[in-house]
Residue frames relative to the residue before (quaternion, step in Angstrom):
aa qw qx qy qz dx dy dz
X 1.0000 0.0000 0.0000 0.0000 0.00 0.00 0.00
X 0.0981 -0.7620 0.6381 0.0505 3.55 -1.05 0.85
X 0.1592 0.8005 -0.5491 0.1798 3.57 -0.68 1.12
X 0.2518 -0.7298 0.6049 0.1952 3.55 -1.37 0.08
X 0.2393 -0.7148 0.6410 0.1447 3.51 -1.08 0.87
X 0.3158 -0.7914 0.4853 0.1959 3.60 -0.43 1.13
X 0.4007 -0.6237 0.6002 0.3004 3.50 -1.28 0.49
X 0.1715 0.7767 -0.5905 0.1366 3.57 -0.84 0.98
X 0.6743 -0.5026 0.3467 0.4153 3.55 -1.25 0.26
X 0.6411 -0.5190 0.4047 0.3948 3.53 -1.26 0.42
X 0.6391 0.5350 -0.3259 0.4462 3.60 0.99 -0.82
X 0.6647 0.4943 -0.3019 0.4719 3.59 0.95 -0.85
X 0.6501 0.5123 -0.3109 0.4671 3.57 0.94 -0.89
X 0.6602 0.5057 -0.3038 0.4649 3.59 0.92 -0.88
X 0.6197 0.5443 -0.3358 0.4549 3.59 0.99 -0.84
X 0.6932 0.4676 -0.2734 0.4756 3.58 0.83 -1.02
X 0.6815 0.4993 -0.2965 0.4453 3.59 0.84 -0.93
X 0.6154 0.5453 -0.3493 0.4494 3.61 1.04 -0.67
X 0.6568 0.4837 -0.3031 0.4927 3.58 1.02 -0.77
X 0.6751 0.5017 -0.2940 0.4540 3.58 0.87 -0.94
X 0.5938 0.5843 -0.3612 0.4190 3.58 1.04 -0.74
X 0.7153 0.4259 -0.2348 0.5018 3.58 1.05 -0.80
X 0.8298 0.2929 -0.1019 0.4639 3.57 0.75 -1.09
X 0.7689 0.1593 -0.1372 0.6039 3.61 1.26 -0.03
X 0.0017 0.8699 -0.4931 -0.0091 3.59 0.82 1.00
X 0.6360 0.5197 -0.3447 0.4545 3.62 1.01 -0.67
X 0.6855 0.4741 -0.2747 0.4794 3.59 0.89 -0.96
X 0.6001 0.5855 -0.3418 0.4245 3.56 1.07 -0.80
X 0.7201 0.4281 -0.2428 0.4891 3.56 0.97 -0.86
X 0.6741 0.5474 -0.2781 0.4106 3.56 1.14 -0.69
X 0.8156 -0.0279 0.1011 0.5690 3.57 0.90 -1.00
X 0.5504 -0.6015 0.4694 0.3392 3.56 -1.15 0.65
X 0.6465 -0.4581 0.3907 0.4685 3.62 -1.22 0.17
X 0.0802 0.8178 -0.5516 0.1435 3.55 -0.80 1.05
X 0.3525 -0.6575 0.6129 0.2604 3.51 -1.40 0.20
X 0.2209 -0.7911 0.5596 0.1105 3.60 -0.64 1.11
X 0.2286 -0.7632 0.5889 0.1357 3.56 -0.97 0.88
X 0.7600 -0.1350 0.0347 0.6348 3.56 1.19 -0.53
X 0.2441 -0.7673 0.5755 0.1429 3.53 -0.98 0.85
X 0.4377 0.6935 -0.4590 0.3418 3.57 1.29 0.02
X 0.4540 -0.6284 0.5485 0.3132 3.52 -1.17 0.66
X 0.1014 -0.8107 0.5766 -0.0019 3.52 -0.67 1.14
X 0.3606 -0.7352 0.5381 0.1998 3.53 -0.90 0.96
X 0.0760 -0.8169 0.5716 0.0103 3.56 -0.32 1.26
X 0.3769 0.7280 -0.5000 0.2793 3.61 1.15 0.38
X 0.6084 0.5176 -0.3503 0.4891 3.59 1.20 -0.46
X 0.3713 -0.7764 0.4673 0.2022 3.59 -0.35 1.26
X 0.6308 0.5281 -0.3406 0.4552 3.60 1.02 -0.73
X 0.6418 0.5217 -0.3120 0.4675 3.58 0.96 -0.88
X 0.6647 0.4990 -0.2961 0.4706 3.57 0.90 -0.98
X 0.6553 0.5085 -0.3161 0.4605 3.59 0.91 -0.84
X 0.6118 0.5542 -0.3434 0.4479 3.59 1.05 -0.72
X 0.6477 0.5003 -0.3151 0.4806 3.59 0.95 -0.84
X 0.6836 0.4877 -0.2916 0.4580 3.58 0.83 -0.97
X 0.6413 0.5226 -0.3249 0.4583 3.61 0.98 -0.78
X 0.6527 0.5155 -0.3139 0.4580 3.58 1.01 -0.77
X 0.7240 0.4411 -0.2448 0.4705 3.59 1.10 -0.61
X 0.5384 0.6887 -0.3952 0.2821 3.60 1.13 -0.47
X 0.7295 0.4015 -0.2486 0.4948 3.60 1.12 -0.48
X 0.4772 0.6536 -0.4477 0.3803 3.57 1.25 0.18
X 0.3149 -0.7510 0.5546 0.1709 3.56 -0.94 0.93
X 0.5390 -0.5645 0.4988 0.3769 3.51 -1.20 0.52
X 0.0687 -0.8122 0.5792 0.0136 3.57 -1.15 0.55
X 0.4395 -0.6804 0.5325 0.2457 3.50 -1.30 0.49
X 0.0952 -0.7755 0.6205 0.0671 3.53 -1.27 0.37
X 0.1365 -0.7485 0.6389 0.1134 3.53 -1.36 0.32
X 0.1723 -0.7639 0.6181 0.0680 3.54 -0.92 1.04
X 0.0552 -0.8207 0.5687 0.0006 3.56 -0.82 1.02
X 0.8196 0.1374 -0.0746 0.5512 3.59 1.22 -0.12
X 0.3720 -0.6718 0.5934 0.2413 3.47 -1.40 0.29
X 0.1384 -0.7790 0.6057 0.0842 3.58 -1.17 0.61
X 0.4942 -0.6355 0.5177 0.2898 3.52 -1.37 0.32
X 0.0888 -0.7572 0.6443 0.0601 3.56 -1.00 0.87
X 0.3351 -0.7780 0.4964 0.1898 3.60 -0.52 1.14
X 0.6659 -0.4795 0.3719 0.4339 3.58 -1.26 0.24
X 0.2090 -0.7558 0.6071 0.1286 3.54 -1.23 0.55
X 0.7179 -0.4002 0.3140 0.4753 3.55 -1.25 -0.13
X 0.7109 0.4660 -0.2510 0.4632 3.57 1.06 -0.74
X 0.7942 0.2212 -0.0951 0.5579 3.60 1.16 -0.58
X 0.3092 -0.7677 0.5361 0.1660 3.56 -1.04 0.77
X 0.5923 0.5952 -0.3475 0.4172 3.58 1.26 0.18
X 0.3842 -0.6151 0.6237 0.2916 3.50 -1.42 0.31
X 0.1750 -0.8083 0.5575 0.0724 3.58 -0.92 0.90
X 0.2733 -0.6917 0.6405 0.1913 3.52 -1.29 0.61
X 0.0860 -0.8033 0.5891 -0.0131 3.54 -0.66 1.23
X 0.2543 -0.6774 0.6610 0.1987 3.54 -1.20 0.66
X 0.0796 -0.8303 0.5511 -0.0250 3.57 -0.56 1.21
X 0.4263 -0.7155 0.4845 0.2676 3.61 -0.79 0.96
X 0.3062 -0.7005 0.6098 0.2090 3.54 -1.14 0.71
X 0.7317 0.2706 -0.1747 0.6007 3.57 0.85 -0.96
X 0.7701 0.3127 -0.2532 0.4951 3.60 -0.83 0.98
X 0.3949 0.7463 -0.4643 0.2676 3.60 1.26 -0.13
X 0.6852 0.4878 -0.2854 0.4595 3.59 0.84 -1.00
X 0.6244 0.5410 -0.3424 0.4474 3.61 1.01 -0.74
X 0.6246 0.5197 -0.3363 0.4761 3.59 1.03 -0.75
X 0.6666 0.5054 -0.3023 0.4569 3.58 0.92 -0.90
X 0.6293 0.5174 -0.3287 0.4778 3.59 1.06 -0.73
X 0.6465 0.5106 -0.3169 0.4700 3.58 0.94 -0.88
X 0.6363 0.5269 -0.3186 0.4648 3.57 0.96 -0.89
X 0.6767 0.4991 -0.3144 0.4406 3.61 0.85 -0.89
X 0.6221 0.5256 -0.3393 0.4708 3.61 1.07 -0.66
X 0.6622 0.4844 -0.2988 0.4874 3.57 1.02 -0.79
X 0.6883 0.5073 -0.2875 0.4316 3.57 0.81 -1.03
X 0.6690 0.4944 -0.3240 0.4506 3.61 0.91 -0.77
X 0.6220 0.5327 -0.3394 0.4628 3.59 1.21 -0.36
X 0.7855 0.3832 -0.1427 0.4645 3.53 1.09 -0.76
X 0.8215 0.2837 -0.1020 0.4839 3.53 0.74 -1.08
X 0.6129 -0.5208 0.4365 0.4031 3.50 -1.33 0.23
X 0.6763 -0.4860 0.3584 0.4219 3.57 -1.25 0.32
X 0.6088 0.5622 -0.3525 0.4348 3.59 1.06 -0.71
X 0.6948 0.4524 -0.2790 0.4845 3.61 0.86 -0.92
X 0.6259 0.5697 -0.3310 0.4173 3.57 1.02 -0.82
X 0.6702 0.5082 -0.3042 0.4473 3.60 1.10 -0.60
X 0.4576 0.6772 -0.4628 0.3431 3.62 1.22 -0.05
X 0.5564 -0.6271 0.4435 0.3169 3.52 -1.14 0.72
X 0.1441 -0.7874 0.5970 0.0536 3.56 -0.93 0.93
X 0.0960 -0.7663 0.6337 0.0436 3.56 -0.94 0.93
X 0.2927 -0.7462 0.5651 0.1954 3.62 -0.46 1.14
X 0.1795 0.8013 -0.5462 0.1657 3.56 -0.83 0.97
X 0.2632 -0.6595 0.6658 0.2289 3.46 -1.45 0.24
X 0.3190 -0.7503 0.5476 0.1885 3.58 -0.67 1.08
X 0.0975 -0.8117 0.5746 0.0382 3.57 -0.84 1.00
X 0.8247 -0.0081 -0.0202 0.5651 3.59 1.22 -0.01
X 0.1578 -0.7413 0.6459 0.0913 3.51 -1.29 0.60
X 0.0407 -0.8328 0.5487 -0.0605 3.57 -0.75 1.11
X 0.4424 -0.6749 0.5227 0.2749 3.56 -1.11 0.69
X 0.7616 0.3124 -0.1697 0.5419 3.59 1.11 -0.68
X 0.5067 -0.6588 0.4750 0.2891 3.53 -0.92 0.99
X 0.6464 0.5451 -0.3286 0.4208 3.60 0.93 -0.87
X 0.6432 0.5077 -0.3219 0.4743 3.60 1.01 -0.76
X 0.6435 0.5187 -0.3128 0.4680 3.57 0.98 -0.89
X 0.6688 0.4999 -0.3037 0.4590 3.60 0.89 -0.91
X 0.6094 0.5530 -0.3477 0.4493 3.59 1.06 -0.70
X 0.6652 0.4860 -0.2924 0.4856 3.59 0.94 -0.89
X 0.6475 0.5127 -0.3175 0.4659 3.61 0.93 -0.88
X 0.6608 0.5022 -0.3108 0.4632 3.60 0.90 -0.87
X 0.6296 0.5254 -0.3296 0.4680 3.57 1.05 -0.75
X 0.6513 0.5063 -0.3139 0.4701 3.59 0.91 -0.91
X 0.7134 0.4722 -0.2621 0.4464 3.58 0.80 -1.01
X 0.6102 0.5540 -0.3545 0.4417 3.61 1.15 -0.50
X 0.6361 0.5583 -0.3150 0.4294 3.59 1.25 -0.39
X 0.3289 -0.7647 0.4915 0.2558 3.61 1.29 -0.07
X 0.0463 0.8456 -0.5276 0.0665 3.56 0.75 1.08
X 0.0400 -0.7580 0.6509 0.0140 3.52 -1.27 0.53
X 0.0682 0.8185 -0.5577 0.1197 3.56 0.30 1.33
X 0.0157 -0.8045 0.5937 -0.0095 3.57 -0.59 1.09
X 0.0891 0.7991 -0.5881 0.0872 3.51 -1.15 0.64
X 0.3743 -0.7074 0.5611 0.2113 3.52 -1.37 -0.12
X 0.2263 -0.7184 0.6413 0.1465 3.53 -1.14 0.77
X 0.0657 0.8354 -0.5398 0.0801 3.57 -0.47 1.17
X 0.7844 0.1501 -0.1396 0.5854 3.59 1.26 0.14
X 0.2582 -0.7198 0.6234 0.1631 3.51 -1.33 0.47
X 0.2074 -0.8085 0.5466 0.0677 3.55 -0.76 1.12
X 0.2120 -0.7493 0.6185 0.1052 3.54 -1.19 0.72
X 0.0963 0.8169 -0.5540 0.1283 3.58 -0.69 1.08
X 0.1385 -0.7357 0.6484 0.1381 3.51 -1.40 0.14
X 0.4510 -0.6646 0.5249 0.2817 3.54 -1.31 0.36
X 0.0475 0.7771 -0.6242 0.0646 3.53 -0.94 1.00
X 0.8390 -0.0697 0.0054 0.5396 3.58 -0.68 1.10
X 0.6751 -0.5250 0.2718 0.4413 3.56 0.91 1.02
X 0.6065 0.4889 -0.3820 0.4972 3.58 1.14 0.66
X 0.3907 -0.6935 0.5541 0.2437 3.53 -1.11 0.69
X 0.1068 -0.7945 0.5975 0.0214 3.55 -0.77 1.10
X 0.2007 -0.7675 0.6004 0.1004 3.57 -0.52 1.21
X 0.1000 -0.8391 0.5339 0.0295 3.58 -0.61 1.09
X 0.8095 0.0198 -0.0302 0.5860 3.60 1.19 -0.19
X 0.0561 -0.7897 0.6088 0.0502 3.55 -1.28 0.24
X 0.2538 -0.7077 0.6357 0.1749 3.49 -1.37 0.41
X 0.2734 -0.7340 0.5999 0.1631 3.56 -0.82 1.03
X 0.3545 -0.7356 0.5352 0.2164 3.57 -0.73 1.04
X 0.4991 -0.6964 0.4332 0.2797 3.54 -0.95 0.86
X 0.6171 -0.5341 0.4274 0.3889 3.54 -1.30 0.36
X 0.4892 -0.6582 0.4941 0.2886 3.53 -1.11 0.70
X 0.4875 -0.6377 0.5102 0.3089 3.55 -1.23 0.51
X 0.7194 0.3833 -0.2124 0.5389 3.56 1.30 -0.31
X 0.2834 -0.7615 0.5614 0.1567 3.58 -0.95 0.83
X 0.1801 0.7823 -0.5666 0.1859 3.56 0.35 1.29
X 0.8541 0.0103 -0.0489 0.5176 3.55 -0.92 0.97
X 0.0936 0.8107 -0.5686 0.1036 3.57 0.80 0.92
X 0.8481 0.0906 -0.1135 0.5095 3.56 -1.09 0.82
X 0.1919 0.8155 -0.5199 0.1666 3.57 0.93 0.89
X 0.6742 0.5020 -0.2975 0.4528 3.61 1.11 -0.56
């Protein structure tokens, strides 16, 4: 699994965790709020492959984001649930760029062209109506969650525990835009 745990204010983290505690209790206990770039188990035992991923990420700058709304993600072939996603408005393109650097290191060109939606999952639901109710509640609060992505983590699951085995620290930006936004 490759993902980032954003730096954000205590209030933002508490807001997200309170929702996840109710609507994603398994995920809430398993992992902090995060943006997933790939959930596939990846074999990093090949040193050349691992170095390729790290080389692709070494020139990526840390970046800020702002989340102002939740969206609905319908079931897919792999999942039978409706999901409530918190999606960044500011920083969206930066997430997509980061994803493309990761994906081109790992996947074939065919997989790399798949659509990516940067998000923090806050709930999984069997019924669309229940999911929409939660999304409408979140969006009625006029949320403004800001944070920073400054590292990419590499992990695997072992005995129902997430084991982080490596990370890449994203470099400082050459531009000072929205400093201390979180």
